Z-matrix of the N, CA and C atoms (Angstrom, degrees):
N
C 1 1.443
C 2 1.464 1 110.16
N 3 1.263 2 121.85 1 99.23
C 4 1.467 3 123.84 2 174.86
C 5 1.512 4 109.74 3 52.51
N 6 1.249 5 116.71 4 176.70
C 7 1.494 6 123.16 5 172.26
C 8 1.503 7 108.23 6 -93.79
N 9 1.268 8 116.91 7 164.74
C 10 1.503 9 118.62 8 175.53
C 11 1.504 10 109.45 9 120.82
N 12 1.364 11 113.55 10 -166.01
C 13 1.452 12 121.55 11 -173.97
C 14 1.476 13 116.98 12 -94.77
N 15 1.281 14 120.26 13 2.10
C 16 1.448 15 121.44 14 -177.85
C 17 1.524 16 113.06 15 -97.83
N 18 1.359 17 115.14 16 153.83
C 19 1.469 18 116.89 17 178.45
C 20 1.542 19 109.30 18 -147.69
N 21 1.358 20 115.19 19 169.17
C 22 1.408 21 117.40 20 177.82
C 23 1.531 22 113.77 21 -64.80
N 24 1.320 23 118.76 22 -19.56
C 25 1.430 24 123.11 23 179.18
C 26 1.514 25 111.97 24 -64.21
N 27 1.335 26 117.57 25 -17.42
C 28 1.466 27 121.24 26 -176.54
C 29 1.475 28 112.31 27 -91.50
N 30 1.287 29 120.05 28 0.78
C 31 1.441 30 120.62 29 178.44
C 32 1.511 31 112.18 30 -127.56
N 33 1.345 32 117.48 31 160.42
C 34 1.452 33 119.98 32 179.96
C 35 1.500 34 113.37 33 -59.30
N 36 1.333 35 114.90 34 142.74
C 37 1.483 36 119.96 35 -171.86
C 38 1.549 37 110.64 36 -64.98
N 39 1.286 38 118.21 37 -28.09
C 40 1.497 39 119.86 38 178.90
C 41 1.514 40 113.13 39 -64.12
N 42 1.306 41 117.82 40 -22.66
C 43 1.436 42 123.25 41 -178.20
C 44 1.581 43 111.18 42 -92.95
N 45 1.318 44 119.91 43 -4.59
C 46 1.486 45 122.61 44 -177.80
C 47 1.526 46 109.11 45 -55.41
N 48 1.319 47 123.68 46 -50.45
C 49 1.450 48 121.73 47 -179.69
C 50 1.534 49 111.20 48 -57.42
N 51 1.321 50 120.19 49 -38.98
C 52 1.439 51 123.81 50 178.22
C 53 1.499 52 109.90 51 -63.67
N 54 1.290 53 117.00 52 -43.82
C 55 1.499 54 121.55 53 178.33
C 56 1.471 55 113.56 54 -66.51
N 57 1.355 56 117.15 55 -34.54
C 58 1.451 57 119.95 56 176.47
C 59 1.552 58 112.09 57 -65.90
N 60 1.318 59 114.23 58 -41.28
C 61 1.453 60 119.43 59 175.90
C 62 1.592 61 110.94 60 -64.79
N 63 1.329 62 115.13 61 -44.63
C 64 1.457 63 120.11 62 175.29
C 65 1.501 64 111.92 63 -55.01
N 66 1.334 65 117.08 64 -46.15
C 67 1.430 66 122.42 65 179.81
C 68 1.560 67 111.43 66 -61.39
N 69 1.350 68 114.78 67 -41.71
C 70 1.476 69 118.05 68 178.95
C 71 1.524 70 109.58 69 -61.91
N 72 1.324 71 116.86 70 -47.44
C 73 1.453 72 120.79 71 -178.79
C 74 1.495 73 112.17 72 -61.14
N 75 1.365 74 118.07 73 -46.49
C 76 1.454 75 121.30 74 -176.53
C 77 1.538 76 109.88 75 -68.36
N 78 1.315 77 117.05 76 -34.58
C 79 1.464 78 123.18 77 179.92
C 80 1.527 79 111.18 78 -64.47
N 81 1.319 80 115.75 79 -31.24
C 82 1.488 81 120.71 80 177.95
C 83 1.533 82 109.66 81 -71.39
N 84 1.361 83 115.57 82 -33.08
C 85 1.483 84 118.56 83 176.20
C 86 1.506 85 112.28 84 -76.51
N 87 1.360 86 115.79 85 -44.13
C 88 1.448 87 121.19 86 -178.57
C 89 1.510 88 108.41 87 -151.04
N 90 1.342 89 117.26 88 101.34
C 91 1.497 90 117.91 89 -177.97
C 92 1.531 91 113.09 90 -64.21
N 93 1.308 92 118.59 91 -15.90
C 94 1.467 93 120.22 92 179.54
C 95 1.467 94 113.51 93 -103.70
N 96 1.355 95 119.31 94 23.01
C 97 1.450 96 117.50 95 -179.30
C 98 1.514 97 110.33 96 -65.72
N 99 1.363 98 116.01 97 158.06
C 100 1.486 99 122.16 98 -177.00
C 101 1.541 100 107.11 99 -121.24
N 102 1.360 101 113.72 100 132.76
C 103 1.424 102 123.55 101 176.22
C 104 1.547 103 110.10 102 -98.54
N 105 1.313 104 115.58 103 130.29
C 106 1.463 105 120.38 104 -179.42
C 107 1.513 106 110.94 105 -105.32
N 108 1.353 107 119.11 106 -33.96
C 109 1.471 108 118.86 107 -175.33
C 110 1.589 109 105.78 108 -156.96
N 111 1.325 110 111.83 109 138.32
C 112 1.441 111 121.61 110 173.98
C 113 1.496 112 104.48 111 -136.66
N 114 1.361 113 114.91 112 119.28
C 115 1.478 114 117.92 113 -179.04
C 116 1.496 115 109.07 114 -160.00
N 117 1.370 116 115.81 115 175.02
C 118 1.429 117 119.79 116 173.91
C 119 1.562 118 108.49 117 -106.47
N 120 1.286 119 114.98 118 127.86
C 121 1.513 120 120.35 119 178.55
C 122 1.532 121 106.97 120 -125.57
N 123 1.255 122 115.32 121 120.83
C 124 1.520 123 123.23 122 -177.81
C 125 1.549 124 108.49 123 51.59
N 126 1.310 125 117.03 124 41.77
C 127 1.443 126 120.11 125 173.24
C 128 1.568 127 114.19 126 77.80
N 129 1.341 128 116.78 127 9.57
C 130 1.463 129 121.21 128 178.69
C 131 1.547 130 110.61 129 -123.63
N 132 1.310 131 115.00 130 151.99
C 133 1.437 132 120.61 131 178.17
C 134 1.540 133 109.12 132 -65.62
N 135 1.354 134 115.35 133 131.24
C 136 1.461 135 120.51 134 171.36
C 137 1.513 136 103.80 135 -115.93
N 138 1.279 137 117.14 136 120.06
C 139 1.445 138 124.64 137 -174.18
C 140 1.527 139 108.76 138 -130.89
N 141 1.294 140 118.70 139 108.41
C 142 1.434 141 124.53 140 -177.60
C 143 1.528 142 108.25 141 -109.28
N 144 1.379 143 112.77 142 117.57
C 145 1.493 144 115.37 143 -176.99
C 146 1.569 145 105.68 144 -146.13
N 147 1.319 146 115.56 145 160.76
C 148 1.440 147 121.72 146 175.87
C 149 1.496 148 108.02 147 -132.01
N 150 1.353 149 112.07 148 134.29
C 151 1.446 150 121.55 149 172.99
C 152 1.545 151 110.76 150 -87.69
N 153 1.286 152 114.95 151 157.57
C 154 1.487 153 118.01 152 176.04
C 155 1.507 154 110.87 153 -71.05
N 156 1.277 155 117.84 154 -132.40
C 157 1.427 156 122.95 155 -178.32
C 158 1.476 157 111.38 156 -89.45
N 159 1.345 158 113.67 157 96.72
C 160 1.436 159 122.32 158 178.95
C 161 1.490 160 111.68 159 -112.62
N 162 1.291 161 120.56 160 150.60
C 163 1.421 162 121.94 161 175.84
C 164 1.560 163 107.25 162 -78.96
N 165 1.359 164 116.07 163 170.19
C 166 1.487 165 120.96 164 -174.13
C 167 1.532 166 111.83 165 -53.83
N 168 1.322 167 119.73 166 -45.82
C 169 1.432 168 122.90 167 -178.56
C 170 1.534 169 112.12 168 -62.04
N 171 1.336 170 115.46 169 -44.32
C 172 1.502 171 119.84 170 178.83
C 173 1.525 172 110.48 171 -64.15
N 174 1.322 173 115.79 172 -44.36
C 175 1.493 174 118.89 173 177.72
C 176 1.539 175 111.74 174 -58.88
N 177 1.323 176 116.22 175 -40.20
C 178 1.425 177 120.66 176 178.18
C 179 1.493 178 110.04 177 -62.92
N 180 1.344 179 116.07 178 -48.44
C 181 1.484 180 120.72 179 -179.87
C 182 1.510 181 110.51 180 -61.46
N 183 1.346 182 118.35 181 -41.15
C 184 1.418 183 122.43 182 179.30
C 185 1.560 184 110.34 183 -58.73
N 186 1.329 185 117.02 184 -46.85
C 187 1.392 186 121.84 185 179.41
C 188 1.553 187 113.95 186 -64.64
N 189 1.301 188 114.60 187 -41.15
C 190 1.511 189 122.68 188 176.06
C 191 1.497 190 113.38 189 -59.59
N 192 1.374 191 116.73 190 -41.45
C 193 1.451 192 121.70 191 179.23
C 194 1.533 193 108.27 192 -61.30
N 195 1.379 194 119.59 193 -44.82
C 196 1.385 195 125.33 194 -179.43
C 197 1.550 196 109.72 195 -63.44
N 198 1.310 197 116.66 196 -46.51
C 199 1.446 198 121.51 197 -179.71
C 200 1.560 199 110.97 198 -62.73
N 201 1.299 200 116.32 199 -41.47
C 202 1.471 201 119.68 200 177.41
C 203 1.534 202 110.75 201 -60.90
N 204 1.304 203 118.06 202 -42.29
C 205 1.482 204 122.66 203 177.42
C 206 1.539 205 111.63 204 -62.55
N 207 1.345 206 116.11 205 -38.88
C 208 1.488 207 117.79 206 177.29
C 209 1.486 208 110.42 207 -65.25
N 210 1.332 209 121.07 208 -44.54
C 211 1.405 210 123.49 209 174.35
C 212 1.497 211 114.74 210 -56.61
N 213 1.343 212 112.37 211 -44.52
C 214 1.541 213 117.57 212 -178.76
C 215 1.551 214 108.73 213 -63.97
N 216 1.341 215 114.63 214 -35.02
C 217 1.503 216 118.75 215 -176.89
C 218 1.550 217 114.02 216 -58.75
N 219 1.323 218 116.70 217 -25.93
C 220 1.487 219 118.72 218 -179.05
C 221 1.519 220 111.91 219 -80.59
N 222 1.332 221 116.53 220 2.98
C 223 1.465 222 120.97 221 178.40
C 224 1.555 223 110.02 222 -121.31
N 225 1.354 224 118.65 223 6.49
C 226 1.440 225 124.38 224 -175.56
C 227 1.561 226 108.86 225 -120.44
N 228 1.347 227 116.71 226 121.36
C 229 1.410 228 119.63 227 177.20
C 230 1.514 229 116.74 228 -56.29
N 231 1.302 230 117.48 229 123.53
C 232 1.466 231 122.15 230 -179.06
C 233 1.498 232 113.78 231 -60.11
N 234 1.348 233 116.92 232 -25.66
C 235 1.463 234 123.12 233 -177.41
C 236 1.472 235 112.87 234 -89.34
N 237 1.365 236 118.31 235 -52.94
C 238 1.470 237 120.06 236 -172.89
C 239 1.518 238 115.57 237 -115.34
N 240 1.321 239 116.63 238 -6.76
C 241 1.473 240 118.23 239 -179.76
C 242 1.515 241 114.63 240 83.13
N 243 1.315 242 117.26 241 4.72
C 244 1.496 243 120.62 242 -177.73
C 245 1.536 244 107.96 243 -84.00
N 246 1.330 245 112.40 244 -176.93
C 247 1.445 246 120.62 245 179.08
C 248 1.585 247 110.56 246 -62.51
N 249 1.259 248 117.18 247 134.35
C 250 1.488 249 120.04 248 -175.92
C 251 1.470 250 114.66 249 -143.40
N 252 1.285 251 114.48 250 170.58
C 253 1.498 252 124.35 251 168.45
C 254 1.495 253 108.69 252 -141.42
N 255 1.321 254 117.58 253 174.16
C 256 1.421 255 120.08 254 -175.92
C 257 1.526 256 109.72 255 -93.21
N 258 1.366 257 112.98 256 138.45
C 259 1.491 258 122.20 257 178.98
C 260 1.516 259 104.65 258 -126.89
N 261 1.356 260 115.74 259 150.93
C 262 1.462 261 120.97 260 170.38
C 263 1.542 262 104.18 261 -108.01
N 264 1.326 263 114.08 262 117.56
C 265 1.505 264 123.83 263 -178.07
C 266 1.511 265 105.47 264 -131.60
N 267 1.337 266 118.44 265 125.46
C 268 1.483 267 120.82 266 177.70
C 269 1.514 268 111.68 267 54.89
N 270 1.353 269 116.97 268 43.17
C 271 1.506 270 121.67 269 178.65
C 272 1.525 271 113.71 270 60.63
N 273 1.292 272 116.57 271 21.51
C 274 1.522 273 121.21 272 177.37
C 275 1.503 274 106.42 273 -127.20
N 276 1.351 275 115.16 274 140.27
C 277 1.408 276 119.85 275 172.75
C 278 1.533 277 111.73 276 -86.92
N 279 1.308 278 115.66 277 123.69
C 280 1.490 279 123.06 278 178.69
C 281 1.478 280 108.31 279 -115.99
N 282 1.329 281 117.76 280 139.90
C 283 1.457 282 124.06 281 170.43
C 284 1.517 283 106.75 282 -106.05
N 285 1.342 284 113.58 283 98.77
C 286 1.473 285 119.47 284 -175.73
C 287 1.512 286 110.81 285 -141.39
N 288 1.302 287 115.54 286 165.21
C 289 1.467 288 120.75 287 174.33
C 290 1.541 289 105.84 288 -77.70
N 291 1.337 290 113.81 289 167.97
C 292 1.514 291 121.06 290 -177.42
C 293 1.527 292 110.36 291 -55.68
N 294 1.333 293 117.13 292 -45.11
C 295 1.489 294 120.68 293 179.53
C 296 1.506 295 113.41 294 -57.61
N 297 1.310 296 117.29 295 -48.23
C 298 1.431 297 118.93 296 -178.84
C 299 1.489 298 112.01 297 -74.51
N 300 1.305 299 119.20 298 -27.59
C 301 1.503 300 122.45 299 170.26
C 302 1.511 301 111.64 300 -57.70
N 303 1.371 302 111.93 301 -45.67
C 304 1.467 303 115.21 302 -179.35
C 305 1.548 304 111.66 303 -69.22
N 306 1.260 305 115.30 304 -37.42
C 307 1.510 306 119.97 305 177.57
C 308 1.535 307 111.62 306 -64.45
N 309 1.292 308 116.45 307 -43.28
C 310 1.488 309 120.17 308 179.74
C 311 1.523 310 109.59 309 -68.52
N 312 1.307 311 116.27 310 -42.48
C 313 1.488 312 118.34 311 178.25
C 314 1.548 313 112.59 312 -67.56
N 315 1.308 314 117.44 313 -32.30
C 316 1.458 315 120.24 314 171.86
C 317 1.457 316 113.94 315 -64.86
N 318 1.367 317 117.11 316 -42.50
C 319 1.421 318 119.53 317 175.75
C 320 1.481 319 113.68 318 -63.41
N 321 1.340 320 117.12 319 -33.13
C 322 1.460 321 122.66 320 178.08
C 323 1.536 322 111.17 321 -65.87
N 324 1.365 323 115.78 322 -30.89
C 325 1.462 324 117.84 323 -177.10
C 326 1.502 325 111.38 324 -77.03
N 327 1.316 326 121.89 325 -16.44
C 328 1.444 327 127.84 326 -176.48
C 329 1.494 328 109.60 327 -85.92
């Protein structure tokens, strides 16, 4: 996934297919793009990357692809990749399916 210090190991496994698609799309715009940070913030994908020398239209498309992936991430379970929504459990926002929300909440009660 791009060059830089970020890797798939830094994000929930349920989002890996989303990130692979994002990487494919960004690589088509700029094969040499650099990733600085990939994480989950408030249950949404946070993806910080920089493209090399792109014109204004390409930079705009690059940013739009990342924004679209962030919006998609709030509908994809961080754990299994299934359909999800956001839940607040233990003062943290999780984007998970109902089954994993129940599992996480049950763990929190123990």
